[in-house]
Biotite code that builds the C-alpha atoms (Angstrom):
import biotite.structure as struc

atoms = struc.array([
    struc.Atom([-0.202, -0.023, 0.092], chain_id="A", res_id=1, res_name="MET", atom_name="CA", element="C"),
    struc.Atom([1.232, 3.507, -0.750], chain_id="A", res_id=2, res_name="PRO", atom_name="CA", element="C"),
    struc.Atom([2.571, 5.088, 2.498], chain_id="A", res_id=3, res_name="SER", atom_name="CA", element="C"),
    struc.Atom([0.426, 7.978, 3.924], chain_id="A", res_id=4, res_name="LYS", atom_name="CA", element="C"),
    struc.Atom([3.207, 10.412, 3.703], chain_id="A", res_id=5, res_name="ALA", atom_name="CA", element="C"),
    struc.Atom([3.413, 9.665, -0.058], chain_id="A", res_id=6, res_name="PHE", atom_name="CA", element="C"),
    struc.Atom([-0.243, 9.886, -0.457], chain_id="A", res_id=7, res_name="ALA", atom_name="CA", element="C"),
    struc.Atom([-0.245, 13.385, 1.307], chain_id="A", res_id=8, res_name="ALA", atom_name="CA", element="C"),
    struc.Atom([2.747, 14.490, -0.776], chain_id="A", res_id=9, res_name="GLU", atom_name="CA", element="C"),
    struc.Atom([0.874, 13.513, -4.013], chain_id="A", res_id=10, res_name="TRP", atom_name="CA", element="C"),
    struc.Atom([-2.187, 15.407, -2.924], chain_id="A", res_id=11, res_name="GLN", atom_name="CA", element="C"),
    struc.Atom([-0.247, 18.567, -1.970], chain_id="A", res_id=12, res_name="ARG", atom_name="CA", element="C"),
    struc.Atom([1.836, 18.344, -5.079], chain_id="A", res_id=13, res_name="ASP", atom_name="CA", element="C"),
    struc.Atom([-1.349, 17.847, -7.425], chain_id="A", res_id=14, res_name="ARG", atom_name="CA", element="C"),
    struc.Atom([-2.877, 20.848, -5.906], chain_id="A", res_id=15, res_name="ARG", atom_name="CA", element="C"),
    struc.Atom([0.189, 23.079, -6.149], chain_id="A", res_id=16, res_name="ALA", atom_name="CA", element="C"),
    struc.Atom([0.861, 22.031, -9.791], chain_id="A", res_id=17, res_name="SER", atom_name="CA", element="C"),
    struc.Atom([-3.013, 22.958, -10.528], chain_id="A", res_id=18, res_name="ARG", atom_name="CA", element="C"),
    struc.Atom([-3.653, 19.417, -11.901], chain_id="A", res_id=19, res_name="ALA", atom_name="CA", element="C"),
    struc.Atom([-7.324, 20.221, -12.101], chain_id="A", res_id=20, res_name="ASP", atom_name="CA", element="C"),
    struc.Atom([-7.947, 19.386, -15.740], chain_id="A", res_id=21, res_name="SER", atom_name="CA", element="C"),
    struc.Atom([-6.990, 16.752, -18.061], chain_id="A", res_id=22, res_name="PRO", atom_name="CA", element="C"),
    struc.Atom([-4.706, 19.078, -19.861], chain_id="A", res_id=23, res_name="PHE", atom_name="CA", element="C"),
    struc.Atom([-3.126, 20.131, -16.545], chain_id="A", res_id=24, res_name="ASN", atom_name="CA", element="C"),
    struc.Atom([-2.850, 16.784, -15.241], chain_id="A", res_id=25, res_name="LEU", atom_name="CA", element="C"),
    struc.Atom([-1.022, 15.802, -18.676], chain_id="A", res_id=26, res_name="LYS", atom_name="CA", element="C"),
    struc.Atom([1.415, 18.673, -18.224], chain_id="A", res_id=27, res_name="LYS", atom_name="CA", element="C"),
    struc.Atom([1.896, 18.074, -14.474], chain_id="A", res_id=28, res_name="ALA", atom_name="CA", element="C"),
    struc.Atom([2.609, 14.395, -15.440], chain_id="A", res_id=29, res_name="LEU", atom_name="CA", element="C"),
    struc.Atom([5.001, 15.444, -17.979], chain_id="A", res_id=30, res_name="ASP", atom_name="CA", element="C"),
    struc.Atom([6.927, 17.537, -15.475], chain_id="A", res_id=31, res_name="GLU", atom_name="CA", element="C"),
    struc.Atom([6.981, 14.915, -12.942], chain_id="A", res_id=32, res_name="LEU", atom_name="CA", element="C"),
    struc.Atom([8.145, 12.376, -15.469], chain_id="A", res_id=33, res_name="GLU", atom_name="CA", element="C"),
    struc.Atom([11.376, 14.540, -16.087], chain_id="A", res_id=34, res_name="LYS", atom_name="CA", element="C"),
    struc.Atom([11.775, 14.900, -12.337], chain_id="A", res_id=35, res_name="GLU", atom_name="CA", element="C"),
    struc.Atom([11.714, 11.350, -11.624], chain_id="A", res_id=36, res_name="VAL", atom_name="CA", element="C"),
    struc.Atom([13.953, 10.533, -14.321], chain_id="A", res_id=37, res_name="ARG", atom_name="CA", element="C"),
    struc.Atom([16.919, 12.684, -13.203], chain_id="A", res_id=38, res_name="ILE", atom_name="CA", element="C"),
    struc.Atom([16.258, 11.623, -9.508], chain_id="A", res_id=39, res_name="SER", atom_name="CA", element="C"),
    struc.Atom([17.993, 9.063, -7.707], chain_id="A", res_id=40, res_name="SER", atom_name="CA", element="C"),
    struc.Atom([15.008, 7.754, -6.375], chain_id="A", res_id=41, res_name="ASP", atom_name="CA", element="C"),
    struc.Atom([13.514, 6.363, -9.506], chain_id="A", res_id=42, res_name="TYR", atom_name="CA", element="C"),
    struc.Atom([13.927, 2.776, -8.099], chain_id="A", res_id=43, res_name="VAL", atom_name="CA", element="C"),
    struc.Atom([11.536, 3.781, -5.280], chain_id="A", res_id=44, res_name="GLU", atom_name="CA", element="C"),
    struc.Atom([9.165, 5.375, -7.899], chain_id="A", res_id=45, res_name="PHE", atom_name="CA", element="C"),
    struc.Atom([9.296, 2.076, -9.991], chain_id="A", res_id=46, res_name="TYR", atom_name="CA", element="C"),
    struc.Atom([8.634, -0.015, -6.726], chain_id="A", res_id=47, res_name="SER", atom_name="CA", element="C"),
    struc.Atom([5.874, 2.380, -5.693], chain_id="A", res_id=48, res_name="TYR", atom_name="CA", element="C"),
    struc.Atom([4.037, 2.394, -8.978], chain_id="A", res_id=49, res_name="ALA", atom_name="CA", element="C"),
    struc.Atom([3.815, -1.626, -8.235], chain_id="A", res_id=50, res_name="PHE", atom_name="CA", element="C"),
    struc.Atom([2.561, -1.176, -4.670], chain_id="A", res_id=51, res_name="ARG", atom_name="CA", element="C"),
    struc.Atom([-0.032, 1.639, -5.930], chain_id="A", res_id=52, res_name="TYR", atom_name="CA", element="C"),
    struc.Atom([-1.624, -1.372, -7.681], chain_id="A", res_id=53, res_name="CYS", atom_name="CA", element="C"),
    struc.Atom([-2.133, -3.455, -4.898], chain_id="A", res_id=54, res_name="LEU", atom_name="CA", element="C"),
    struc.Atom([-5.619, -2.583, -3.886], chain_id="A", res_id=55, res_name="THR", atom_name="CA", element="C"),
    struc.Atom([-6.346, -5.049, -0.763], chain_id="A", res_id=56, res_name="GLU", atom_name="CA", element="C"),
    struc.Atom([-4.459, -5.229, 2.421], chain_id="A", res_id=57, res_name="GLU", atom_name="CA", element="C"),
    struc.Atom([-2.970, -8.754, 1.659], chain_id="A", res_id=58, res_name="LYS", atom_name="CA", element="C"),
    struc.Atom([-2.759, -8.275, -1.877], chain_id="A", res_id=59, res_name="GLN", atom_name="CA", element="C"),
    struc.Atom([0.916, -9.304, -3.068], chain_id="A", res_id=60, res_name="ARG", atom_name="CA", element="C"),
    struc.Atom([0.471, -9.695, -6.850], chain_id="A", res_id=61, res_name="ASN", atom_name="CA", element="C"),
    struc.Atom([-0.962, -7.387, -9.812], chain_id="A", res_id=62, res_name="VAL", atom_name="CA", element="C"),
    struc.Atom([-2.795, -9.122, -12.801], chain_id="A", res_id=63, res_name="ASP", atom_name="CA", element="C"),
    struc.Atom([-0.896, -9.353, -16.124], chain_id="A", res_id=64, res_name="ILE", atom_name="CA", element="C"),
    struc.Atom([-3.216, -6.833, -17.777], chain_id="A", res_id=65, res_name="GLY", atom_name="CA", element="C"),
    struc.Atom([-2.531, -4.029, -15.263], chain_id="A", res_id=66, res_name="SER", atom_name="CA", element="C"),
    struc.Atom([1.129, -5.034, -15.454], chain_id="A", res_id=67, res_name="ILE", atom_name="CA", element="C"),
    struc.Atom([1.154, -4.368, -19.013], chain_id="A", res_id=68, res_name="CYS", atom_name="CA", element="C"),
    struc.Atom([-0.418, -0.960, -18.894], chain_id="A", res_id=69, res_name="GLU", atom_name="CA", element="C"),
    struc.Atom([1.846, -0.043, -16.019], chain_id="A", res_id=70, res_name="LEU", atom_name="CA", element="C"),
    struc.Atom([4.918, -1.239, -17.895], chain_id="A", res_id=71, res_name="LEU", atom_name="CA", element="C"),
    struc.Atom([3.951, 1.346, -20.556], chain_id="A", res_id=72, res_name="LYS", atom_name="CA", element="C"),
    struc.Atom([3.484, 4.031, -18.058], chain_id="A", res_id=73, res_name="LEU", atom_name="CA", element="C"),
    struc.Atom([6.288, 3.674, -15.959], chain_id="A", res_id=74, res_name="VAL", atom_name="CA", element="C"),
    struc.Atom([9.113, 2.341, -18.516], chain_id="A", res_id=75, res_name="LEU", atom_name="CA", element="C"),
    struc.Atom([7.719, 2.622, -21.933], chain_id="A", res_id=76, res_name="GLY", atom_name="CA", element="C"),
    struc.Atom([9.451, 5.958, -22.707], chain_id="A", res_id=77, res_name="SER", atom_name="CA", element="C"),
    struc.Atom([12.788, 4.896, -21.068], chain_id="A", res_id=78, res_name="GLN", atom_name="CA", element="C"),
    struc.Atom([12.992, 1.272, -22.449], chain_id="A", res_id=79, res_name="PHE", atom_name="CA", element="C"),
    struc.Atom([10.480, 1.049, -25.363], chain_id="A", res_id=80, res_name="PRO", atom_name="CA", element="C"),
    struc.Atom([11.846, -2.046, -27.017], chain_id="A", res_id=81, res_name="ASP", atom_name="CA", element="C"),
    struc.Atom([12.096, -4.003, -23.866], chain_id="A", res_id=82, res_name="GLN", atom_name="CA", element="C"),
    struc.Atom([8.961, -3.042, -22.622], chain_id="A", res_id=83, res_name="VAL", atom_name="CA", element="C"),
    struc.Atom([6.914, -3.799, -25.882], chain_id="A", res_id=84, res_name="ASN", atom_name="CA", element="C"),
    struc.Atom([8.571, -7.190, -26.333], chain_id="A", res_id=85, res_name="LEU", atom_name="CA", element="C"),
    struc.Atom([7.929, -8.069, -22.793], chain_id="A", res_id=86, res_name="PHE", atom_name="CA", element="C"),
    struc.Atom([4.393, -7.008, -23.081], chain_id="A", res_id=87, res_name="ILE", atom_name="CA", element="C"),
    struc.Atom([4.114, -9.174, -26.160], chain_id="A", res_id=88, res_name="GLY", atom_name="CA", element="C"),
    struc.Atom([5.372, -12.014, -24.298], chain_id="A", res_id=89, res_name="TYR", atom_name="CA", element="C"),
    struc.Atom([3.121, -11.462, -21.297], chain_id="A", res_id=90, res_name="LEU", atom_name="CA", element="C"),
    struc.Atom([0.095, -11.313, -23.535], chain_id="A", res_id=91, res_name="LYS", atom_name="CA", element="C"),
    struc.Atom([1.142, -14.540, -25.604], chain_id="A", res_id=92, res_name="ALA", atom_name="CA", element="C"),
    struc.Atom([2.214, -16.819, -22.643], chain_id="A", res_id=93, res_name="GLN", atom_name="CA", element="C"),
    struc.Atom([-0.270, -18.693, -20.577], chain_id="A", res_id=94, res_name="ASN", atom_name="CA", element="C"),
    struc.Atom([1.718, -19.626, -17.654], chain_id="A", res_id=95, res_name="ASP", atom_name="CA", element="C"),
    struc.Atom([1.583, -16.368, -15.633], chain_id="A", res_id=96, res_name="TYR", atom_name="CA", element="C"),
    struc.Atom([-1.601, -14.782, -14.538], chain_id="A", res_id=97, res_name="LYS", atom_name="CA", element="C"),
    struc.Atom([0.087, -12.371, -12.089], chain_id="A", res_id=98, res_name="VAL", atom_name="CA", element="C"),
    struc.Atom([3.244, -10.610, -11.496], chain_id="A", res_id=99, res_name="ILE", atom_name="CA", element="C"),
    struc.Atom([4.727, -10.290, -7.998], chain_id="A", res_id=100, res_name="ASN", atom_name="CA", element="C"),
    struc.Atom([7.287, -7.597, -6.633], chain_id="A", res_id=101, res_name="MET", atom_name="CA", element="C"),
    struc.Atom([10.174, -9.615, -7.246], chain_id="A", res_id=102, res_name="ASP", atom_name="CA", element="C"),
    struc.Atom([9.391, -10.211, -10.706], chain_id="A", res_id=103, res_name="GLU", atom_name="CA", element="C"),
    struc.Atom([8.440, -6.421, -11.162], chain_id="A", res_id=104, res_name="TRP", atom_name="CA", element="C"),
    struc.Atom([11.766, -5.183, -9.916], chain_id="A", res_id=105, res_name="MET", atom_name="CA", element="C"),
    struc.Atom([13.517, -7.946, -11.733], chain_id="A", res_id=106, res_name="GLY", atom_name="CA", element="C"),
    struc.Atom([12.497, -6.602, -14.829], chain_id="A", res_id=107, res_name="PHE", atom_name="CA", element="C"),
    struc.Atom([13.670, -3.156, -14.284], chain_id="A", res_id=108, res_name="TYR", atom_name="CA", element="C"),
    struc.Atom([16.985, -4.551, -13.379], chain_id="A", res_id=109, res_name="ARG", atom_name="CA", element="C"),
    struc.Atom([17.035, -6.524, -16.511], chain_id="A", res_id=110, res_name="PHE", atom_name="CA", element="C"),
    struc.Atom([16.288, -3.484, -18.430], chain_id="A", res_id=111, res_name="CYS", atom_name="CA", element="C"),
    struc.Atom([19.183, -1.902, -16.869], chain_id="A", res_id=112, res_name="ASN", atom_name="CA", element="C"),
    struc.Atom([21.905, -4.510, -16.976], chain_id="A", res_id=113, res_name="GLU", atom_name="CA", element="C"),
    struc.Atom([20.976, -6.944, -19.938], chain_id="A", res_id=114, res_name="ILE", atom_name="CA", element="C"),
    struc.Atom([22.323, -6.226, -23.731], chain_id="A", res_id=115, res_name="ASN", atom_name="CA", element="C"),
    struc.Atom([18.646, -6.191, -25.310], chain_id="A", res_id=116, res_name="PHE", atom_name="CA", element="C"),
    struc.Atom([19.983, -6.861, -28.887], chain_id="A", res_id=117, res_name="SER", atom_name="CA", element="C"),
    struc.Atom([21.070, -10.135, -28.206], chain_id="A", res_id=118, res_name="ASP", atom_name="CA", element="C"),
    struc.Atom([21.110, -10.988, -24.430], chain_id="A", res_id=119, res_name="PHE", atom_name="CA", element="C"),
    struc.Atom([24.688, -12.169, -24.555], chain_id="A", res_id=120, res_name="ASN", atom_name="CA", element="C"),
    struc.Atom([25.195, -11.103, -21.138], chain_id="A", res_id=121, res_name="ASN", atom_name="CA", element="C"),
    struc.Atom([22.158, -12.913, -19.742], chain_id="A", res_id=122, res_name="TYR", atom_name="CA", element="C"),
    struc.Atom([23.162, -15.798, -17.281], chain_id="A", res_id=123, res_name="ASP", atom_name="CA", element="C"),
    struc.Atom([20.127, -18.007, -16.310], chain_id="A", res_id=124, res_name="GLN", atom_name="CA", element="C"),
    struc.Atom([22.479, -18.936, -13.291], chain_id="A", res_id=125, res_name="GLN", atom_name="CA", element="C"),
    struc.Atom([21.858, -15.635, -11.852], chain_id="A", res_id=126, res_name="ARG", atom_name="CA", element="C"),
    struc.Atom([19.172, -14.893, -9.495], chain_id="A", res_id=127, res_name="SER", atom_name="CA", element="C"),
    struc.Atom([16.619, -13.687, -12.150], chain_id="A", res_id=128, res_name="TRP", atom_name="CA", element="C"),
    struc.Atom([13.072, -14.340, -11.724], chain_id="A", res_id=129, res_name="PRO", atom_name="CA", element="C"),
    struc.Atom([11.930, -17.574, -13.529], chain_id="A", res_id=130, res_name="LEU", atom_name="CA", element="C"),
    struc.Atom([9.495, -15.314, -15.699], chain_id="A", res_id=131, res_name="ILE", atom_name="CA", element="C"),
    struc.Atom([12.619, -13.420, -17.097], chain_id="A", res_id=132, res_name="LEU", atom_name="CA", element="C"),
    struc.Atom([14.150, -16.751, -17.827], chain_id="A", res_id=133, res_name="ASP", atom_name="CA", element="C"),
    struc.Atom([10.962, -17.958, -19.816], chain_id="A", res_id=134, res_name="ASP", atom_name="CA", element="C"),
    struc.Atom([11.111, -14.438, -21.342], chain_id="A", res_id=135, res_name="PHE", atom_name="CA", element="C"),
    struc.Atom([14.495, -14.544, -22.737], chain_id="A", res_id=136, res_name="VAL", atom_name="CA", element="C"),
    struc.Atom([13.889, -18.249, -24.237], chain_id="A", res_id=137, res_name="GLU", atom_name="CA", element="C"),
    struc.Atom([10.814, -17.038, -25.710], chain_id="A", res_id=138, res_name="TRP", atom_name="CA", element="C"),
    struc.Atom([12.341, -14.012, -27.454], chain_id="A", res_id=139, res_name="VAL", atom_name="CA", element="C"),
    struc.Atom([15.402, -16.147, -28.534], chain_id="A", res_id=140, res_name="ARG", atom_name="CA", element="C"),
    struc.Atom([12.942, -18.821, -30.034], chain_id="A", res_id=141, res_name="SER", atom_name="CA", element="C"),
    struc.Atom([10.992, -16.220, -31.848], chain_id="A", res_id=142, res_name="TYR", atom_name="CA", element="C"),
    struc.Atom([14.268, -14.548, -33.330], chain_id="A", res_id=143, res_name="ARG", atom_name="CA", element="C"),
    struc.Atom([15.653, -17.973, -34.334], chain_id="A", res_id=144, res_name="ASN", atom_name="CA", element="C"),
    struc.Atom([12.400, -18.659, -36.381], chain_id="A", res_id=145, res_name="GLU", atom_name="CA", element="C"),
    struc.Atom([12.464, -15.361, -38.122], chain_id="A", res_id=146, res_name="ASN", atom_name="CA", element="C"),
])
C-alpha cells in the first residue's frame, strides 16, 4: 500500500501543480516524469508504482493486464523495445496470470543490465525471476524462427 506520507505529498503536489483538468494533469505528469527520471529515487518510484496497484491489504500480486499498462506508463519511454517485447510475451504466454514484486523489480534490473539486442550477457544461473528466464527463451526462439 502507498505510504500515507507519499499519498499526502501527492495530494499537495497535485493541488500545487493545478492538475485540475486533463490538460493540466498531462502537463503536470510530463514535468513529474522529467523529475523522476533525473532523480536517484527512480527505483523507489518504480517500486511504488507496483505497490500502488495493490488494492487489497494482503494482496501481493498484480494481474498481467494491469502490469502491461503499468509498464507502458512507468518504463515505456525509457525502455520502449524491452517493454513492448515483454508485453508481447506476457500477452502470448499462458503460464503467468500475475506478477509479484520480485518479478516486477527484476524486470527493471533486466532493462538496466542486459544487452537487449542479443541477451549475450544474460545468465540464467544468476538470480533472475523465472519469468525472465522464460521471456529470454521465448525471444530467442522467436528470433531464431525469423
